C-alpha positions in Angstrom: 0.0 0.0 0.0 1.1 3.5 -0.7 -0.2 6.7 1.0 0.0 10.4 0.3 -0.7 13.0 3.0 -1.4 16.7 2.8 -1.8 19.3 5.5 -4.5 22.0 5.3 -4.9 25.0 7.7 -7.8 24.3 9.9 -9.4 27.7 9.0 -9.5 26.7 5.3 -11.6 23.6 6.0 -14.6 25.7 7.3 -15.3 23.2 10.1 -13.7 25.0 13.1 -14.8 27.8 15.3 -13.4 31.3 15.3 -12.0 30.7 18.8 -10.0 27.7 17.7 -8.8 29.4 14.5 -7.8 32.5 16.5 -6.0 30.4 19.2 -4.0 28.6 16.5 -3.1 32.0 14.9 -2.0 33.4 18.2 -4.4 36.3 18.1 -4.0 38.8 20.9 -7.6 38.6 22.1 -7.0 35.1 23.5 -3.6 35.7 25.1 -5.1 36.3 28.6 -6.8 32.9 28.6 -3.9 30.5 28.4 -0.4 30.1 29.9 1.7 28.4 27.3 1.7 28.7 23.5 0.7 25.5 21.6 4.1 25.0 20.0 7.6 23.6 20.8 8.6 26.7 22.8 5.4 26.5 24.9 6.1 22.9 25.7 9.7 23.6 26.7 8.5 26.3 29.0 5.8 24.0 30.4 8.5 21.3 31.1 10.6 23.9 33.0 7.7 25.0 35.1 6.1 21.7 35.8 8.6 20.7 38.4 7.1 23.4 40.7 3.9 21.4 40.8 4.7 17.9 42.1 2.3 15.1 42.0 2.0 12.0 44.2 4.0 9.7 41.9 4.0 6.7 44.3 0.2 6.7 44.4 0.0 7.2 40.7 2.2 4.2 39.9 0.5 2.0 42.6 -3.0 2.7 41.3 -2.0 2.2 37.7 -0.5 -1.2 38.6 -3.8 -2.0 40.4 -5.8 -1.1 37.4 -3.6 -3.1 35.0 -3.8 -6.2 37.2 -5.2 -9.1 35.2 -4.3 -7.5 31.8 -1.5 -8.6 29.6 0.7 -5.5 29.8 2.9 -4.7 26.8 6.5 -4.2 27.6 6.4 -0.5 26.6 3.4 0.1 28.9 5.0 -1.6 31.8 8.2 0.5 31.3 6.2 3.7 31.1 4.4 3.0 34.3 7.7 2.5 36.0 9.1 5.7 34.5 6.2 7.7 36.0 7.9 7.2 39.4 10.8 9.3 38.3 10.8 13.1 38.7 12.1 13.6 35.2 9.1 11.8 33.6 6.2 13.9 32.3 2.9 12.9 30.6 1.2 13.9 27.4 -2.5 13.5 28.2 -5.7 13.2 26.2 -9.1 12.5 27.7 -12.3 10.9 26.5 -15.3 9.1 27.8 -15.5 5.2 27.4 -17.6 5.3 24.3 -18.8 1.9 23.1 -16.3 0.5 20.6 -14.4 3.9 21.0 -17.4 5.8 19.4 -16.0 8.1 16.7 -12.7 8.2 14.8 -11.5 11.2 16.6 -11.2 9.0 19.7 -8.4 7.2 17.8 -6.8 10.3 16.4 -6.4 12.2 19.7 -4.7 9.1 21.2 -2.4 8.8 18.3 -1.6 12.5 18.5 -0.6 12.0 22.2 1.6 9.0 21.3 3.3 10.8 18.5 4.0 13.9 20.5 5.5 11.9 23.4 7.8 10.1 20.9 9.0 13.4 19.5 9.6 14.9 22.9 11.6 11.9 24.0 13.9 12.6 21.0 14.0 16.4 21.6 14.7 16.0 25.4 16.8 12.9 25.9 17.4 13.8 29.6 13.7 13.4 30.3 10.9 10.9 29.6 7.5 11.5 28.2 4.6 9.1 28.6 1.3 9.2 26.5 -1.8 8.8 28.7 -5.4 8.2 27.9 -7.4 9.6 30.8 -10.7 7.8 30.7 -13.8 9.9 31.5 -15.4 6.8 33.1 -17.7 8.8 35.4 -19.7 10.4 32.5 -23.4 9.3 32.6 -24.5 10.3 29.1 -25.4 6.9 27.9 -27.3 8.2 24.9 -24.0 9.5 23.6 -21.6 6.9 24.9 -23.7 3.9 24.1 -24.0 4.4 20.4 -21.7 4.0 17.4 -22.0 3.8 13.6 -20.9 0.9 11.3 -21.6 1.3 7.7 -25.0 2.9 7.2 -26.3 1.6 10.6 -26.2 3.1 14.0 -26.0 0.7 17.0 -27.5 1.8 20.3 -27.1 0.1 23.7 -29.6 1.2 26.3 -27.6 -0.1 29.2 -30.3 -2.7 30.1 -31.9 -0.2 32.4 -28.7 0.7 34.2 -28.1 4.3 35.4 -25.3 6.3 36.8 -21.7 6.4 35.5 -21.3 4.6 32.2 -17.8 3.3 33.2 -19.3 1.5 36.1 -22.1 -0.1 34.1 -22.1 -3.9 33.7 -21.5 -5.1 30.1 -24.5 -7.5 30.3 -26.8 -7.2 27.3 -24.0 -6.5 24.7 -23.7 -10.0 23.3 -26.6 -9.8 20.9 -25.5 -6.4 19.6 -22.0 -7.7 19.0 -23.3 -10.8 17.2 -25.5 -8.6 15.0 -22.5 -6.4 14.2 -20.1 -9.3 13.5 -22.5 -10.7 10.9 -21.9 -7.6 8.9 -18.1 -7.5 9.2 -16.0 -8.1 6.2 -14.1 -9.0 4.2 -13.2 -12.2 5.9 -9.6 -12.6 6.9 -7.1 -12.0 9.6 -8.2 -8.4 10.3 -11.8 -9.4 10.6 -11.0 -12.3 13.0 -8.6 -10.1 15.0 -11.2 -7.4 15.5 -13.9 -9.8 16.4 -11.6 -11.4 19.0 -10.7 -8.1 20.5 -14.2 -6.8 20.8 -15.5 -10.1 22.1 -12.9 -10.3 24.8 -13.3 -6.6 25.7 -17.1 -6.5 26.2 -17.9 -10.1 27.0 -14.8 -10.9 29.0 -15.0 -7.9 31.4 -17.6 -6.9 34.0 -17.8 -3.1 33.4 -17.6 -0.7 30.5 -14.6 0.9 32.1 -12.7 -2.4 32.3 -13.8 -3.3 28.7 -12.6 0.1 27.4 -9.2 -0.2 29.2 -8.8 -3.7 27.7 -9.7 -2.5 24.1 -7.6 0.6 24.2 -4.7 -1.4 25.6 -5.0 -3.9 22.8 -5.1 -1.2 20.1 -2.4 1.2 21.5 -0.5 -0.7 24.1 2.3 -1.5 21.6 3.0 2.2 21.4 3.4 2.5 25.2 0.0 4.2 25.8 -1.0 4.2 29.5 -4.7 4.1 30.3 -5.8 5.8 33.6 -9.2 5.6 35.2 -9.6 8.4 37.7 -12.5 6.7 39.5 -10.5 5.9 42.6 -10.7 7.2 46.1 -6.9 7.8 46.3 -7.0 9.9 43.1 -9.9 12.1 44.4 -7.9 12.8 47.6 -5.5 14.9 45.5 -8.2 17.5 45.3 -10.1 17.1 48.6 -9.6 20.8 49.5 -11.1 21.8 46.1 -14.0 19.5 46.5 -14.8 20.8 50.0 -14.4 24.4 48.9 -16.9 23.9 46.0 -19.4 22.2 48.2 -19.2 24.8 51.0 -18.3 28.1 49.3 -18.9 27.6 45.5 -15.7 29.5 44.7 -15.3 28.0 41.2 -18.7 29.4 40.0 -17.7 33.0 40.5 -14.2 32.7 39.1 -15.2 30.9 35.9 -18.3 33.0 35.4 -16.0 36.1 35.4 -13.6 34.6 32.9 -16.5 33.5 30.7 -17.7 37.1 30.8 -14.4 38.4 29.6 -14.1 35.6 26.9 -17.7 36.2 25.7 -16.9 39.7 24.5 -15.9 38.0 21.3 -16.4 34.2 21.7 -19.2 31.9 22.7 -18.8 30.1 26.0 -18.4 26.3 25.7 -19.3 25.2 29.2 -21.1 27.0 32.1 -20.3 26.6 35.7 -22.9 25.7 38.3 -23.2 26.8 41.8 -21.8 23.4 42.8 -19.7 21.6 40.2 -19.8 18.1 41.6 -21.9 15.0 41.1 -22.6 12.4 43.7 -21.5 9.1 42.4 -22.6 5.6 43.5 -23.5 2.4 41.7 -26.6 3.3 39.6 -26.4 6.9 40.6 -24.6 10.0 39.3 -26.6 13.2 40.1 -25.8 16.8 40.7 -25.3 18.1 44.2 -27.3 21.3 45.0 -27.6 23.7 47.9 -30.9 23.3 49.9 -31.0 26.0 52.5 -28.1 25.3 54.8 -27.8 21.7 53.7 -26.6 20.0 50.5 -28.8 17.5 48.6 -28.5 15.1 45.6 -31.1 15.9 43.0 -33.5 13.1 42.1 -32.8 11.3 45.3 -33.5 11.6 49.1 -29.9 12.1 50.0 -29.2 15.2 52.0 -26.4 16.3 54.4 -25.8 18.9 57.0 -22.5 20.7 56.5 -20.8 18.5 59.2 -22.2 15.3 57.7 -21.2 16.3 54.2 -17.6 16.9 55.2 -17.5 13.5 56.9 -18.8 11.9 53.7 -16.1 13.6 51.6 -13.4 12.5 54.0 -14.6 8.9 54.2 -15.7 8.5 50.6 -14.0 10.9 48.2 -14.6 8.5 45.3 -18.3 9.4 45.6 -17.7 13.0 44.5 -17.3 13.4 40.7 -16.1 16.7 39.2 -18.1 18.1 36.2 -16.4 19.7 33.2 -15.4 22.8 35.2 -13.4 20.9 37.9 -12.4 17.8 35.9 -9.2 19.3 34.6 -8.1 20.2 38.1 -8.3 16.5 39.1 -6.4 15.4 36.0 -3.6 17.9 36.5 -3.3 17.1 40.2 -2.7 13.4 39.6 -0.6 13.5 36.4 2.7 15.2 35.8 1.3 16.7 32.6 3.0 19.2 30.3 0.5 19.0 27.4 -3.2 18.2 27.1 -4.6 17.3 23.7 -8.3 17.9 23.1 -10.9 18.7 20.4 -12.2 22.1 19.5 -14.8 22.1 22.2 -12.2 21.0 24.8 -9.9 23.8 23.7 -12.7 26.2 24.1 -13.7 25.3 27.6 -10.0 25.2 28.8 -9.9 28.8 27.7 -12.4 29.5 30.5 -10.3 27.9 33.2 -7.0 29.7 33.6 -8.1 31.9 36.5 -9.5 28.8 38.3 -6.2 26.9 37.9 -4.3 30.0 39.2 -6.6 30.3 42.2 -6.1 26.7 43.3 -2.4 26.7 42.4 -2.8 23.8 40.0 -0.6 23.5 36.9 -2.2 24.6 33.6 -0.6 22.6 30.7 -0.1 23.4 27.1 -3.5 23.0 25.4 -3.2 21.5 21.9 -5.9 21.0 19.4 -6.1 17.2 18.6 -5.1 16.0 15.2 -8.1 15.9 12.7 -7.8 13.5 9.9 -9.7 12.8 6.6 -9.0 9.3 5.3 -9.6 8.9 1.5 -9.9 5.4 0.2 -8.5 4.3 -3.2 -11.9 4.4 -5.0 -12.4 7.9 -3.6 -8.9 9.0 -4.7 -9.6 7.8 -8.2 -13.0 9.6 -8.3 -11.3 12.8 -7.1 -8.7 12.6 -9.8 -11.4 12.0 -12.4 -13.2 15.1 -11.2 -10.1 17.2 -11.1 -10.1 17.7 -7.4 -7.3 17.9 -4.9 -7.4 17.3 -1.2 -8.0 21.0 -0.4 -10.7 21.5 -3.0 -12.8 18.6 -1.6 -13.6 20.7 1.5 -15.6 23.2 -0.6 -19.4 23.1 -0.5 -21.0 20.6 -2.8 -22.9 23.3 -4.9 -19.7 25.2 -5.3 -17.9 22.1 -6.6 -20.7 21.5 -9.1 -20.7 25.1 -10.2 -16.9 25.1 -10.7 -17.2 21.9 -12.7 -19.9 23.4 -15.0 -17.7 26.5 -15.6 -14.7 24.3 -16.3 -16.4 21.9 -18.7 -19.1 24.0 -20.4 -17.4 27.3 -20.7 -19.4 30.4 -19.6 -22.2 30.2 -22.2 -24.8 30.1 -19.4 -23.4 33.2 -17.7 -25.0 36.6 -18.6 -22.4 39.0 -17.1 -21.3 40.5 -20.5 -24.9 40.7 -21.9 -26.1 42.2 -18.6 -23.4 44.9 -18.8 -24.3 45.8 -22.4 -28.1 45.9 -21.6 -27.6 48.0 -18.5 -25.5 50.5 -20.4 -28.3 50.9 -22.9 -30.9 51.1 -20.1 -29.0 53.7 -18.2 -28.8 55.8 -21.4 -32.6 55.4 -21.7 -33.0 56.4 -18.0 -31.0 59.5 -18.6 -33.0 60.3 -21.7 -36.3 59.8 -19.9 -35.2 61.9 -16.9 -34.2 64.7 -19.3 -37.7 64.8 -20.7 -39.3 64.6 -17.3 -37.4 64.2 -14.0 -40.3 62.2 -12.5 -39.6 59.4 -15.0 -36.3 58.6 -13.3 -38.0 56.4 -10.6 -40.0 54.5 -13.3 -36.9 53.9 -15.3 -35.1 52.6 -12.2 -37.9 50.2 -11.5 -37.8 49.0 -15.1 -34.0 48.4 -14.7 -34.6 46.3 -11.5 -37.2 44.2 -13.3 -34.9 43.5 -16.2 -31.9 42.7 -13.9 -34.1 40.2 -12.1 -35.3 38.6 -15.3 -31.7 38.3 -16.5 -30.8 36.5 -13.2 -33.7 34.2 -13.6 -32.6 33.4 -17.1 -29.0 32.7 -16.0 -30.2 30.3 -13.3 -32.3 28.5 -15.9 -29.4 28.1 -18.2 -27.2 26.9 -15.3 -29.9 24.3 -14.4 -29.9 23.2 -18.1 -26.1 22.8 -18.0 -26.4 20.8 -14.8 -28.9 18.5 -16.5 -26.4 17.9 -19.3 -23.7 17.1 -16.8 -26.0 15.1 -14.4 -23.8 12.0 -14.4 -20.7 13.9 -13.5 -22.4 15.9 -10.8 -23.8 12.8 -9.2 -20.2 11.8 -8.7 -19.7 14.9 -6.6 -22.7 13.9 -4.5 -21.3 10.4 -4.0 -17.8 11.7 -3.1 -19.0 14.3 -0.6 -21.4 11.9 1.0 -18.6 9.3 1.5 -16.0 11.8 2.8 -18.3 14.1 4.7 -21.2 11.9 6.0 -24.3 13.9 7.0 -22.3 17.0 5.9 -20.0 16.5 8.9 -16.4 15.6 9.2 -15.8 11.9 8.7 -14.0 11.7 12.1 -17.2 12.8 13.9 -19.4 10.1 12.4 -17.4 7.0 11.5 -16.1 4.3 13.8 -12.6 2.8 13.5 -14.0 -0.7 12.8 -14.6 0.0 9.1 -11.0 1.0 8.6 -9.5 -1.7 10.8 -11.3 -4.4 8.7 -9.5 -3.0 5.6 -6.1 -2.1 7.0 -5.7 -3.8 10.4 -3.1 -2.2 12.7 -1.4 -0.5 9.7 -4.3 2.0 9.8 -2.9 3.3 13.1 0.7 3.1 11.9 -0.1 5.1 8.8 -1.8 7.9 10.7 0.8 8.1 13.5 3.6 8.3 10.9 1.8 11.2 9.1 1.0 13.2 12.2 3.2 16.3 12.8 2.1 16.8 16.4 2.9 20.5 16.7 1.9 21.6 13.2 -1.7 22.4 14.1 -3.2 21.7 10.6 -5.8 19.3 9.2 -4.3 16.0 7.9 -5.6 14.4 4.7 -4.4 10.9 3.9 -5.0 9.4 0.5 -4.6 5.7 -0.1 -3.2 5.8 -3.6 -2.6 2.0 -3.8 
């Protein structure tokens, strides 16, 4: 197989927000909202400053060894876990919920980005070590989002068999039939197909919870690169931010700090996430609900759980694992337990991290370099051939479908359907007539202008009719544009936000990951297009 890759500025794709584009461009408006620039210099500065923010490495290594117990640990993963005990080891982190079968392609891409960046930093800083980490958002309870994925034209949905609470804690029961239905559609038969079936079967039918299944699957897919999977749903991890948990429960400090920063950011940009008075959920098996103030007490919504202040503090001290940070506080936990220098996230994640600098400063928690995750468009051989036939390159394919069709018509039918020249000639004559009419009677000027407007409109109508006629003549060619755009941008969305990795693994196996990792330039901050030109 042979592959060709191209990089395109994110702004030119039309799929990214003004905040993301301005952040990558280094615009002055965003400078107050982050600490380190998203480049090599920013990472070097972060490495130098990270030592001022120590983490409990002994607990980190101990809990990782506990979470990996029972798994077959690749040598690189075992080595990286050991390295985390050393003060000159840092992490490159990306985070995502435990989506069923990894959910969308960008789950894969953000992990490969973290792996590639860690590899490059290990080369650039030989006196230090860098470990890629997947931080599993196992406490998320959005089953509607996490329990679905797409394969081919079908969307598969798991309802959790009536389970509630954190998805990572949910039992995997009820997934056998869904997997069997999915496996019947897998193809072509061969080593890739059998390997994928085996991995998914062992992940979801050989483990008790979604969190355990996800750890197994991610380890199988990326362990050979040394990726470490961390599940923060542990009492000892939560102890790292006990003062922050208590402060949020008692004084709601984060709400005011983040609201103020959002107000400043919202002068030009839309807020991505909004703080609540209390930014914690109460977590138990079958339960993850918000905690709210209720007079002088605190209560868990949709339950009969309430505490006095004294009882609440006792609960936090005895069971810190039951208090789950929302999006506002989640990063504080992550950066308090990992020796991070860089965090890799999608556009929405970059946006909400821009809201948090003041909060990190208030609690004296390290704020890492924030990097936009690598976006990828994968173009299969048949699609490459179709693009070549239509005269399109990897940049042009991002244009709107109607624009592509119009440009094709112009290129292949000349400009016979356009009326620009004729309109100019007619308008010249009509303006002369207007001047002549106005010379006879000044009140005729308005009538002449109205006549001009009607004629202009009729010329535009005629041009549109001629364009439609040209499109009918080129109907077969234009259908190819529709097929190409639908395949590369399903539902008018980025491929990575719709498709699941299974489709690509069945065709390419592990070389799918190897090809993407090889092409990623982790600090380039541009959209990657990979064409399979085999």
